Gaussian input, Z-matrix of N, CA and C with variables (Angstrom, degrees):
# hf/3-21g

backbone

0 1
 N
 C     1     B1
 C     2     B2     1     A1
 N     3     B3     2     A2     1     D1
 C     4     B4     3     A3     2     D2
 C     5     B5     4     A4     3     D3
 N     6     B6     5     A5     4     D4
 C     7     B7     6     A6     5     D5
 C     8     B8     7     A7     6     D6
 N     9     B9     8     A8     7     D7
 C    10    B10     9     A9     8     D8
 C    11    B11    10    A10     9     D9
 N    12    B12    11    A11    10    D10
 C    13    B13    12    A12    11    D11
 C    14    B14    13    A13    12    D12
 N    15    B15    14    A14    13    D13
 C    16    B16    15    A15    14    D14
 C    17    B17    16    A16    15    D15
 N    18    B18    17    A17    16    D16
 C    19    B19    18    A18    17    D17
 C    20    B20    19    A19    18    D18
 N    21    B21    20    A20    19    D19
 C    22    B22    21    A21    20    D20
 C    23    B23    22    A22    21    D21
 N    24    B24    23    A23    22    D22
 C    25    B25    24    A24    23    D23
 C    26    B26    25    A25    24    D24
 N    27    B27    26    A26    25    D25
 C    28    B28    27    A27    26    D26
 C    29    B29    28    A28    27    D27
 N    30    B30    29    A29    28    D28
 C    31    B31    30    A30    29    D29
 C    32    B32    31    A31    30    D30
 N    33    B33    32    A32    31    D31
 C    34    B34    33    A33    32    D32
 C    35    B35    34    A34    33    D33
 N    36    B36    35    A35    34    D34
 C    37    B37    36    A36    35    D35
 C    38    B38    37    A37    36    D36
 N    39    B39    38    A38    37    D37
 C    40    B40    39    A39    38    D38
 C    41    B41    40    A40    39    D39
 N    42    B42    41    A41    40    D40
 C    43    B43    42    A42    41    D41
 C    44    B44    43    A43    42    D42
 N    45    B45    44    A44    43    D43
 C    46    B46    45    A45    44    D44
 C    47    B47    46    A46    45    D45
 N    48    B48    47    A47    46    D46
 C    49    B49    48    A48    47    D47
 C    50    B50    49    A49    48    D48
 N    51    B51    50    A50    49    D49
 C    52    B52    51    A51    50    D50
 C    53    B53    52    A52    51    D51
 N    54    B54    53    A53    52    D52
 C    55    B55    54    A54    53    D53
 C    56    B56    55    A55    54    D54
 N    57    B57    56    A56    55    D55
 C    58    B58    57    A57    56    D56
 C    59    B59    58    A58    57    D57
 N    60    B60    59    A59    58    D58
 C    61    B61    60    A60    59    D59
 C    62    B62    61    A61    60    D60
 N    63    B63    62    A62    61    D61
 C    64    B64    63    A63    62    D62
 C    65    B65    64    A64    63    D63
 N    66    B66    65    A65    64    D64
 C    67    B67    66    A66    65    D65
 C    68    B68    67    A67    66    D66
 N    69    B69    68    A68    67    D67
 C    70    B70    69    A69    68    D68
 C    71    B71    70    A70    69    D69
 N    72    B72    71    A71    70    D70
 C    73    B73    72    A72    71    D71
 C    74    B74    73    A73    72    D72
 N    75    B75    74    A74    73    D73
 C    76    B76    75    A75    74    D74
 C    77    B77    76    A76    75    D75
 N    78    B78    77    A77    76    D76
 C    79    B79    78    A78    77    D77
 C    80    B80    79    A79    78    D78
 N    81    B81    80    A80    79    D79
 C    82    B82    81    A81    80    D80
 C    83    B83    82    A82    81    D81
 N    84    B84    83    A83    82    D82
 C    85    B85    84    A84    83    D83
 C    86    B86    85    A85    84    D84
 N    87    B87    86    A86    85    D85
 C    88    B88    87    A87    86    D86
 C    89    B89    88    A88    87    D87
 N    90    B90    89    A89    88    D88
 C    91    B91    90    A90    89    D89
 C    92    B92    91    A91    90    D90
 N    93    B93    92    A92    91    D91
 C    94    B94    93    A93    92    D92
 C    95    B95    94    A94    93    D93
 N    96    B96    95    A95    94    D94
 C    97    B97    96    A96    95    D95
 C    98    B98    97    A97    96    D96
 N    99    B99    98    A98    97    D97
 C   100   B100    99    A99    98    D98
 C   101   B101   100   A100    99    D99
 N   102   B102   101   A101   100   D100
 C   103   B103   102   A102   101   D101
 C   104   B104   103   A103   102   D102
 N   105   B105   104   A104   103   D103
 C   106   B106   105   A105   104   D104
 C   107   B107   106   A106   105   D105
 N   108   B108   107   A107   106   D106
 C   109   B109   108   A108   107   D107
 C   110   B110   109   A109   108   D108
 N   111   B111   110   A110   109   D109
 C   112   B112   111   A111   110   D110
 C   113   B113   112   A112   111   D111
 N   114   B114   113   A113   112   D112
 C   115   B115   114   A114   113   D113
 C   116   B116   115   A115   114   D114
 N   117   B117   116   A116   115   D115
 C   118   B118   117   A117   116   D116
 C   119   B119   118   A118   117   D117
 N   120   B120   119   A119   118   D118
 C   121   B121   120   A120   119   D119
 C   122   B122   121   A121   120   D120
 N   123   B123   122   A122   121   D121
 C   124   B124   123   A123   122   D122
 C   125   B125   124   A124   123   D123
 N   126   B126   125   A125   124   D124
 C   127   B127   126   A126   125   D125
 C   128   B128   127   A127   126   D126
 N   129   B129   128   A128   127   D127
 C   130   B130   129   A129   128   D128
 C   131   B131   130   A130   129   D129
 N   132   B132   131   A131   130   D130
 C   133   B133   132   A132   131   D131
 C   134   B134   133   A133   132   D132
 N   135   B135   134   A134   133   D133
 C   136   B136   135   A135   134   D134
 C   137   B137   136   A136   135   D135
 N   138   B138   137   A137   136   D136
 C   139   B139   138   A138   137   D137
 C   140   B140   139   A139   138   D138
 N   141   B141   140   A140   139   D139
 C   142   B142   141   A141   140   D140
 C   143   B143   142   A142   141   D141
 N   144   B144   143   A143   142   D142
 C   145   B145   144   A144   143   D143
 C   146   B146   145   A145   144   D144
 N   147   B147   146   A146   145   D145
 C   148   B148   147   A147   146   D146
 C   149   B149   148   A148   147   D147
 N   150   B150   149   A149   148   D148
 C   151   B151   150   A150   149   D149
 C   152   B152   151   A151   150   D150
 N   153   B153   152   A152   151   D151
 C   154   B154   153   A153   152   D152
 C   155   B155   154   A154   153   D153
 N   156   B156   155   A155   154   D154
 C   157   B157   156   A156   155   D155
 C   158   B158   157   A157   156   D156
 N   159   B159   158   A158   157   D157
 C   160   B160   159   A159   158   D158
 C   161   B161   160   A160   159   D159
 N   162   B162   161   A161   160   D160
 C   163   B163   162   A162   161   D161
 C   164   B164   163   A163   162   D162
 N   165   B165   164   A164   163   D163
 C   166   B166   165   A165   164   D164
 C   167   B167   166   A166   165   D165
 N   168   B168   167   A167   166   D166
 C   169   B169   168   A168   167   D167
 C   170   B170   169   A169   168   D168
 N   171   B171   170   A170   169   D169
 C   172   B172   171   A171   170   D170
 C   173   B173   172   A172   171   D171
 N   174   B174   173   A173   172   D172
 C   175   B175   174   A174   173   D173
 C   176   B176   175   A175   174   D174
 N   177   B177   176   A176   175   D175
 C   178   B178   177   A177   176   D176
 C   179   B179   178   A178   177   D177
 N   180   B180   179   A179   178   D178
 C   181   B181   180   A180   179   D179
 C   182   B182   181   A181   180   D180
 N   183   B183   182   A182   181   D181
 C   184   B184   183   A183   182   D182
 C   185   B185   184   A184   183   D183
 N   186   B186   185   A185   184   D184
 C   187   B187   186   A186   185   D185
 C   188   B188   187   A187   186   D186
 N   189   B189   188   A188   187   D187
 C   190   B190   189   A189   188   D188
 C   191   B191   190   A190   189   D189
 N   192   B192   191   A191   190   D190
 C   193   B193   192   A192   191   D191
 C   194   B194   193   A193   192   D192
 N   195   B195   194   A194   193   D193
 C   196   B196   195   A195   194   D194
 C   197   B197   196   A196   195   D195
 N   198   B198   197   A197   196   D196
 C   199   B199   198   A198   197   D197
 C   200   B200   199   A199   198   D198
 N   201   B201   200   A200   199   D199
 C   202   B202   201   A201   200   D200
 C   203   B203   202   A202   201   D201
 N   204   B204   203   A203   202   D202
 C   205   B205   204   A204   203   D203
 C   206   B206   205   A205   204   D204
 N   207   B207   206   A206   205   D205
 C   208   B208   207   A207   206   D206
 C   209   B209   208   A208   207   D207
 N   210   B210   209   A209   208   D208
 C   211   B211   210   A210   209   D209
 C   212   B212   211   A211   210   D210
 N   213   B213   212   A212   211   D211
 C   214   B214   213   A213   212   D212
 C   215   B215   214   A214   213   D213
 N   216   B216   215   A215   214   D214
 C   217   B217   216   A216   215   D215
 C   218   B218   217   A217   216   D216
 N   219   B219   218   A218   217   D217
 C   220   B220   219   A219   218   D218
 C   221   B221   220   A220   219   D219
 N   222   B222   221   A221   220   D220
 C   223   B223   222   A222   221   D221
 C   224   B224   223   A223   222   D222
 N   225   B225   224   A224   223   D223
 C   226   B226   225   A225   224   D224
 C   227   B227   226   A226   225   D225
 N   228   B228   227   A227   226   D226
 C   229   B229   228   A228   227   D227
 C   230   B230   229   A229   228   D228
 N   231   B231   230   A230   229   D229
 C   232   B232   231   A231   230   D230
 C   233   B233   232   A232   231   D231
 N   234   B234   233   A233   232   D232
 C   235   B235   234   A234   233   D233
 C   236   B236   235   A235   234   D234
 N   237   B237   236   A236   235   D235
 C   238   B238   237   A237   236   D236
 C   239   B239   238   A238   237   D237
 N   240   B240   239   A239   238   D238
 C   241   B241   240   A240   239   D239
 C   242   B242   241   A241   240   D240
 N   243   B243   242   A242   241   D241
 C   244   B244   243   A243   242   D242
 C   245   B245   244   A244   243   D243
 N   246   B246   245   A245   244   D244
 C   247   B247   246   A246   245   D245
 C   248   B248   247   A247   246   D246
 N   249   B249   248   A248   247   D247
 C   250   B250   249   A249   248   D248
 C   251   B251   250   A250   249   D249
 N   252   B252   251   A251   250   D250
 C   253   B253   252   A252   251   D251
 C   254   B254   253   A253   252   D252
 N   255   B255   254   A254   253   D253
 C   256   B256   255   A255   254   D254
 C   257   B257   256   A256   255   D255
 N   258   B258   257   A257   256   D256
 C   259   B259   258   A258   257   D257
 C   260   B260   259   A259   258   D258
 N   261   B261   260   A260   259   D259
 C   262   B262   261   A261   260   D260
 C   263   B263   262   A262   261   D261
 N   264   B264   263   A263   262   D262
 C   265   B265   264   A264   263   D263
 C   266   B266   265   A265   264   D264
 N   267   B267   266   A266   265   D265
 C   268   B268   267   A267   266   D266
 C   269   B269   268   A268   267   D267
 N   270   B270   269   A269   268   D268
 C   271   B271   270   A270   269   D269
 C   272   B272   271   A271   270   D270
 N   273   B273   272   A272   271   D271
 C   274   B274   273   A273   272   D272
 C   275   B275   274   A274   273   D273
 N   276   B276   275   A275   274   D274
 C   277   B277   276   A276   275   D275
 C   278   B278   277   A277   276   D276
 N   279   B279   278   A278   277   D277
 C   280   B280   279   A279   278   D278
 C   281   B281   280   A280   279   D279
 N   282   B282   281   A281   280   D280
 C   283   B283   282   A282   281   D281
 C   284   B284   283   A283   282   D282
 N   285   B285   284   A284   283   D283
 C   286   B286   285   A285   284   D284
 C   287   B287   286   A286   285   D285
 N   288   B288   287   A287   286   D286
 C   289   B289   288   A288   287   D287
 C   290   B290   289   A289   288   D288

   B1=1.4613
   B2=1.5357
   B3=1.3472
   B4=1.4531
   B5=1.5074
   B6=1.2949
   B7=1.4683
   B8=1.4924
   B9=1.3203
   B10=1.4461
   B11=1.5252
   B12=1.3276
   B13=1.4631
   B14=1.5024
   B15=1.2911
   B16=1.5013
   B17=1.5550
   B18=1.3100
   B19=1.4230
   B20=1.5477
   B21=1.3135
   B22=1.4593
   B23=1.5566
   B24=1.2733
   B25=1.4521
   B26=1.5543
   B27=1.3053
   B28=1.4597
   B29=1.4846
   B30=1.3135
   B31=1.4571
   B32=1.5455
   B33=1.3115
   B34=1.5094
   B35=1.4991
   B36=1.3016
   B37=1.4891
   B38=1.5253
   B39=1.3280
   B40=1.4632
   B41=1.5094
   B42=1.3297
   B43=1.4590
   B44=1.5499
   B45=1.2924
   B46=1.4799
   B47=1.5006
   B48=1.3288
   B49=1.4425
   B50=1.5285
   B51=1.3152
   B52=1.4487
   B53=1.5340
   B54=1.3232
   B55=1.4717
   B56=1.5223
   B57=1.3477
   B58=1.4684
   B59=1.5202
   B60=1.3005
   B61=1.4866
   B62=1.5032
   B63=1.3593
   B64=1.4295
   B65=1.5143
   B66=1.3333
   B67=1.4562
   B68=1.5467
   B69=1.3130
   B70=1.4639
   B71=1.5464
   B72=1.3119
   B73=1.4460
   B74=1.5113
   B75=1.3219
   B76=1.4289
   B77=1.5540
   B78=1.2976
   B79=1.5011
   B80=1.5333
   B81=1.3385
   B82=1.4868
   B83=1.5404
   B84=1.3461
   B85=1.4719
   B86=1.5435
   B87=1.3450
   B88=1.4606
   B89=1.5072
   B90=1.3124
   B91=1.4628
   B92=1.5235
   B93=1.3088
   B94=1.4489
   B95=1.5105
   B96=1.2985
   B97=1.4798
   B98=1.5186
   B99=1.3098
   B100=1.4533
   B101=1.4731
   B102=1.3324
   B103=1.4827
   B104=1.4916
   B105=1.2462
   B106=1.4850
   B107=1.5230
   B108=1.3307
   B109=1.4567
   B110=1.5464
   B111=1.3140
   B112=1.4654
   B113=1.5571
   B114=1.3174
   B115=1.4752
   B116=1.5069
   B117=1.3195
   B118=1.4348
   B119=1.5333
   B120=1.3023
   B121=1.4731
   B122=1.5283
   B123=1.3164
   B124=1.4507
   B125=1.4981
   B126=1.2991
   B127=1.4125
   B128=1.5675
   B129=1.3294
   B130=1.4708
   B131=1.4963
   B132=1.2982
   B133=1.4475
   B134=1.5379
   B135=1.3043
   B136=1.4694
   B137=1.4909
   B138=1.3198
   B139=1.4692
   B140=1.5153
   B141=1.3297
   B142=1.4515
   B143=1.5418
   B144=1.3138
   B145=1.4646
   B146=1.5097
   B147=1.3736
   B148=1.3972
   B149=1.5378
   B150=1.3446
   B151=1.4591
   B152=1.5398
   B153=1.2922
   B154=1.4538
   B155=1.5244
   B156=1.3341
   B157=1.4549
   B158=1.5436
   B159=1.3229
   B160=1.4697
   B161=1.5339
   B162=1.3431
   B163=1.4513
   B164=1.5092
   B165=1.3315
   B166=1.4943
   B167=1.5398
   B168=1.3398
   B169=1.4827
   B170=1.5141
   B171=1.3534
   B172=1.4888
   B173=1.4835
   B174=1.3637
   B175=1.4793
   B176=1.5335
   B177=1.3224
   B178=1.4696
   B179=1.5376
   B180=1.3234
   B181=1.4642
   B182=1.5198
   B183=1.3266
   B184=1.4998
   B185=1.5238
   B186=1.3066
   B187=1.4514
   B188=1.4962
   B189=1.3230
   B190=1.4969
   B191=1.5215
   B192=1.3296
   B193=1.4640
   B194=1.5417
   B195=1.3514
   B196=1.4727
   B197=1.5241
   B198=1.2658
   B199=1.4811
   B200=1.5356
   B201=1.3029
   B202=1.4499
   B203=1.5437
   B204=1.2881
   B205=1.4662
   B206=1.5268
   B207=1.3286
   B208=1.4727
   B209=1.5215
   B210=1.3277
   B211=1.4626
   B212=1.5271
   B213=1.3171
   B214=1.4788
   B215=1.5207
   B216=1.3357
   B217=1.4344
   B218=1.5281
   B219=1.3101
   B220=1.4556
   B221=1.5383
   B222=1.3323
   B223=1.4680
   B224=1.4882
   B225=1.3182
   B226=1.4618
   B227=1.5020
   B228=1.3073
   B229=1.4868
   B230=1.5321
   B231=1.3467
   B232=1.4820
   B233=1.4904
   B234=1.3380
   B235=1.4666
   B236=1.5403
   B237=1.3470
   B238=1.4423
   B239=1.5384
   B240=1.3022
   B241=1.4662
   B242=1.5212
   B243=1.3168
   B244=1.4550
   B245=1.5271
   B246=1.2945
   B247=1.4419
   B248=1.5305
   B249=1.3114
   B250=1.4584
   B251=1.5121
   B252=1.3401
   B253=1.4448
   B254=1.5142
   B255=1.3035
   B256=1.4486
   B257=1.5376
   B258=1.3133
   B259=1.4872
   B260=1.5394
   B261=1.3026
   B262=1.4530
   B263=1.4857
   B264=1.3466
   B265=1.4483
   B266=1.5115
   B267=1.3141
   B268=1.4667
   B269=1.5061
   B270=1.3090
   B271=1.4460
   B272=1.5343
   B273=1.2910
   B274=1.4839
   B275=1.5464
   B276=1.2939
   B277=1.4625
   B278=1.5252
   B279=1.3099
   B280=1.4610
   B281=1.5291
   B282=1.3410
   B283=1.4950
   B284=1.5342
   B285=1.2773
   B286=1.4986
   B287=1.5048
   B288=1.3171
   B289=1.4566
   B290=1.4858
   A1=110.23
   A2=116.38
   A3=119.81
   A4=110.75
   A5=117.38
   A6=120.73
   A7=109.90
   A8=120.13
   A9=121.42
   A10=109.37
   A11=115.88
   A12=118.85
   A13=107.96
   A14=116.24
   A15=122.49
   A16=109.63
   A17=117.47
   A18=120.79
   A19=113.92
   A20=115.34
   A21=120.82
   A22=113.09
   A23=116.40
   A24=121.80
   A25=108.38
   A26=115.07
   A27=120.92
   A28=113.90
   A29=114.93
   A30=122.94
   A31=112.66
   A32=115.67
   A33=119.18
   A34=110.50
   A35=117.63
   A36=121.10
   A37=110.36
   A38=116.00
   A39=120.52
   A40=110.42
   A41=115.56
   A42=120.78
   A43=111.30
   A44=116.14
   A45=120.71
   A46=110.53
   A47=118.35
   A48=121.13
   A49=111.72
   A50=115.83
   A51=121.79
   A52=113.79
   A53=115.86
   A54=117.81
   A55=110.32
   A56=114.75
   A57=119.49
   A58=109.64
   A59=115.49
   A60=120.97
   A61=109.04
   A62=114.52
   A63=119.91
   A64=112.75
   A65=115.21
   A66=119.72
   A67=112.85
   A68=114.67
   A69=117.72
   A70=110.56
   A71=115.27
   A72=120.24
   A73=112.02
   A74=118.12
   A75=123.35
   A76=110.84
   A77=115.41
   A78=121.00
   A79=108.64
   A80=116.48
   A81=120.70
   A82=107.91
   A83=116.10
   A84=121.57
   A85=109.89
   A86=115.51
   A87=117.48
   A88=114.78
   A89=116.32
   A90=121.66
   A91=109.63
   A92=117.97
   A93=122.03
   A94=110.52
   A95=117.85
   A96=121.85
   A97=110.17
   A98=118.14
   A99=122.49
   A100=111.79
   A101=115.84
   A102=120.69
   A103=110.42
   A104=119.13
   A105=124.65
   A106=108.21
   A107=117.95
   A108=122.52
   A109=110.31
   A110=115.44
   A111=120.57
   A112=109.84
   A113=116.28
   A114=120.37
   A115=112.31
   A116=118.03
   A117=121.43
   A118=110.92
   A119=113.43
   A120=117.60
   A121=113.41
   A122=115.62
   A123=119.94
   A124=111.80
   A125=119.82
   A126=123.12
   A127=111.70
   A128=115.74
   A129=120.82
   A130=114.42
   A131=119.83
   A132=122.96
   A133=112.97
   A134=116.03
   A135=118.16
   A136=111.09
   A137=115.44
   A138=120.15
   A139=110.64
   A140=113.40
   A141=122.18
   A142=109.65
   A143=117.66
   A144=122.74
   A145=111.63
   A146=116.97
   A147=121.05
   A148=114.67
   A149=114.47
   A150=119.87
   A151=110.52
   A152=118.09
   A153=120.29
   A154=110.77
   A155=115.13
   A156=120.27
   A157=110.23
   A158=118.29
   A159=122.23
   A160=109.53
   A161=116.83
   A162=120.04
   A163=112.72
   A164=117.27
   A165=121.20
   A166=109.30
   A167=115.02
   A168=119.14
   A169=113.07
   A170=114.02
   A171=119.21
   A172=112.08
   A173=116.44
   A174=121.12
   A175=110.79
   A176=118.80
   A177=123.28
   A178=112.78
   A179=114.57
   A180=121.49
   A181=110.08
   A182=115.31
   A183=118.99
   A184=108.46
   A185=113.27
   A186=120.50
   A187=109.72
   A188=117.61
   A189=120.28
   A190=112.73
   A191=119.30
   A192=122.11
   A193=114.04
   A194=115.15
   A195=116.40
   A196=111.48
   A197=118.00
   A198=120.67
   A199=111.24
   A200=114.33
   A201=120.56
   A202=110.82
   A203=117.21
   A204=121.43
   A205=109.51
   A206=120.20
   A207=120.92
   A208=111.55
   A209=115.73
   A210=120.84
   A211=110.27
   A212=115.95
   A213=120.23
   A214=113.60
   A215=115.69
   A216=119.38
   A217=112.57
   A218=115.99
   A219=120.20
   A220=109.63
   A221=115.92
   A222=118.80
   A223=112.35
   A224=117.64
   A225=120.84
   A226=112.20
   A227=118.42
   A228=121.68
   A229=111.54
   A230=115.07
   A231=117.54
   A232=110.10
   A233=116.23
   A234=120.18
   A235=111.82
   A236=118.29
   A237=120.73
   A238=113.45
   A239=117.73
   A240=122.12
   A241=113.74
   A242=114.91
   A243=120.32
   A244=112.72
   A245=116.82
   A246=120.86
   A247=110.29
   A248=117.04
   A249=121.54
   A250=112.76
   A251=119.24
   A252=120.95
   A253=112.36
   A254=117.04
   A255=121.81
   A256=112.29
   A257=116.58
   A258=122.32
   A259=113.75
   A260=118.05
   A261=119.77
   A262=111.46
   A263=116.88
   A264=117.50
   A265=114.05
   A266=117.75
   A267=117.25
   A268=112.60
   A269=116.80
   A270=122.10
   A271=108.28
   A272=116.94
   A273=119.97
   A274=108.24
   A275=114.10
   A276=120.30
   A277=110.00
   A278=115.64
   A279=120.99
   A280=107.21
   A281=116.99
   A282=118.43
   A283=110.28
   A284=114.24
   A285=121.56
   A286=108.15
   A287=113.78
   A288=120.85
   A289=111.61
   D1=-74.57
   D2=179.60
   D3=-99.42
   D4=-175.44
   D5=-179.29
   D6=-96.57
   D7=-43.43
   D8=-176.72
   D9=-101.32
   D10=141.69
   D11=173.81
   D12=-80.52
   D13=162.41
   D14=-176.16
   D15=-59.51
   D16=-32.83
   D17=179.10
   D18=-65.24
   D19=-18.57
   D20=-179.29
   D21=-97.44
   D22=-7.64
   D23=-177.71
   D24=-83.96
   D25=125.30
   D26=-176.42
   D27=-101.65
   D28=176.45
   D29=-178.79
   D30=-61.59
   D31=-39.70
   D32=178.41
   D33=-62.45
   D34=-41.93
   D35=-178.31
   D36=-64.54
   D37=-41.77
   D38=178.42
   D39=-64.13
   D40=-42.71
   D41=-179.49
   D42=-62.78
   D43=-46.08
   D44=-178.81
   D45=-68.55
   D46=-45.71
   D47=-178.26
   D48=-63.02
   D49=-37.31
   D50=-175.17
   D51=-91.90
   D52=-11.90
   D53=-174.17
   D54=60.82
   D55=35.48
   D56=-177.69
   D57=-115.22
   D58=166.10
   D59=179.52
   D60=-68.42
   D61=159.49
   D62=175.06
   D63=-60.15
   D64=-34.66
   D65=178.81
   D66=-63.53
   D67=-43.11
   D68=177.70
   D69=-68.37
   D70=-38.92
   D71=176.85
   D72=-61.72
   D73=-37.78
   D74=177.75
   D75=-62.84
   D76=-40.43
   D77=176.91
   D78=-61.22
   D79=-51.14
   D80=-177.41
   D81=-60.78
   D82=-46.64
   D83=-179.59
   D84=-56.92
   D85=-45.06
   D86=179.39
   D87=-61.95
   D88=-40.79
   D89=178.42
   D90=-64.38
   D91=-41.94
   D92=178.17
   D93=-61.75
   D94=-45.30
   D95=178.00
   D96=-60.34
   D97=-42.25
   D98=176.41
   D99=-62.16
   D100=-42.14
   D101=177.01
   D102=-61.52
   D103=-41.57
   D104=-179.41
   D105=-63.82
   D106=-45.00
   D107=-179.39
   D108=-64.35
   D109=-42.52
   D110=179.51
   D111=-65.89
   D112=-40.14
   D113=-179.03
   D114=-69.27
   D115=-24.97
   D116=178.68
   D117=-72.05
   D118=-40.01
   D119=-179.97
   D120=61.14
   D121=-149.37
   D122=-175.93
   D123=-98.43
   D124=1.50
   D125=-175.03
   D126=-75.22
   D127=-26.66
   D128=179.38
   D129=68.00
   D130=17.15
   D131=-178.36
   D132=-97.29
   D133=11.76
   D134=-173.22
   D135=92.42
   D136=169.29
   D137=-176.33
   D138=-87.56
   D139=150.10
   D140=177.18
   D141=-93.04
   D142=126.02
   D143=-177.35
   D144=-52.73
   D145=-47.17
   D146=-178.65
   D147=-58.94
   D148=-39.58
   D149=-179.26
   D150=-74.20
   D151=-33.84
   D152=175.45
   D153=-64.26
   D154=-45.30
   D155=-179.93
   D156=-63.15
   D157=-43.38
   D158=178.63
   D159=-57.19
   D160=-44.42
   D161=-179.16
   D162=-68.91
   D163=-38.68
   D164=176.84
   D165=-59.61
   D166=-44.68
   D167=178.60
   D168=-67.16
   D169=-42.85
   D170=179.38
   D171=-60.28
   D172=-39.11
   D173=-178.03
   D174=-82.23
   D175=-1.07
   D176=178.47
   D177=52.96
   D178=46.35
   D179=179.05
   D180=-64.04
   D181=-49.40
   D182=-176.12
   D183=-90.57
   D184=131.97
   D185=-178.57
   D186=-105.70
   D187=152.47
   D188=-179.70
   D189=-58.44
   D190=-27.83
   D191=-179.40
   D192=-83.96
   D193=-9.93
   D194=173.32
   D195=-66.70
   D196=143.09
   D197=178.91
   D198=-55.92
   D199=149.09
   D200=179.72
   D201=-59.86
   D202=-31.24
   D203=-178.40
   D204=-64.86
   D205=-33.07
   D206=175.59
   D207=-69.43
   D208=-43.34
   D209=176.32
   D210=-57.97
   D211=-45.50
   D212=179.57
   D213=-64.20
   D214=-42.63
   D215=177.15
   D216=-57.13
   D217=-48.79
   D218=-177.61
   D219=-66.88
   D220=-48.64
   D221=-176.82
   D222=-61.24
   D223=-52.36
   D224=-176.17
   D225=-69.07
   D226=-26.08
   D227=175.50
   D228=-74.62
   D229=-38.76
   D230=176.65
   D231=-61.53
   D232=-41.20
   D233=-174.48
   D234=-100.53
   D235=23.90
   D236=-176.00
   D237=-61.30
   D238=-31.72
   D239=-178.57
   D240=-106.83
   D241=14.22
   D242=-178.31
   D243=-71.60
   D244=131.66
   D245=178.49
   D246=-105.67
   D247=95.00
   D248=-176.42
   D249=-60.85
   D250=-27.09
   D251=178.99
   D252=-68.47
   D253=-26.24
   D254=178.11
   D255=-99.23
   D256=-42.18
   D257=-172.78
   D258=-98.31
   D259=-7.09
   D260=-171.97
   D261=76.99
   D262=-177.86
   D263=-178.09
   D264=-65.31
   D265=147.81
   D266=178.76
   D267=-73.22
   D268=160.94
   D269=177.50
   D270=-65.11
   D271=155.19
   D272=176.98
   D273=-137.47
   D274=175.52
   D275=-175.69
   D276=-155.47
   D277=139.14
   D278=174.87
   D279=-114.50
   D280=122.22
   D281=-178.10
   D282=-64.86
   D283=145.03
   D284=174.66
   D285=-137.20
   D286=154.14
   D287=-178.69
   D288=-76.72

């Protein structure tokens, strides 16, 4: 899907894509890192895209008022290595107030 995986996306990229402050980008980045750690669990095989996305949505990291470009960056980075031919379509989410 995308070129960079979510583990490669930094605070600066989040800030620029979202037109948000570095401080807000740090918060989002931290939640994403926590989601990745939680999705990895004890198996040690790396994180599962679907589980990372579920956690990002559950934690309400992305807000409806964030620019679409930030939503796209996070979504496509989470699913950068997703193989739809094996796994089916990735999960999606529509922001609501």
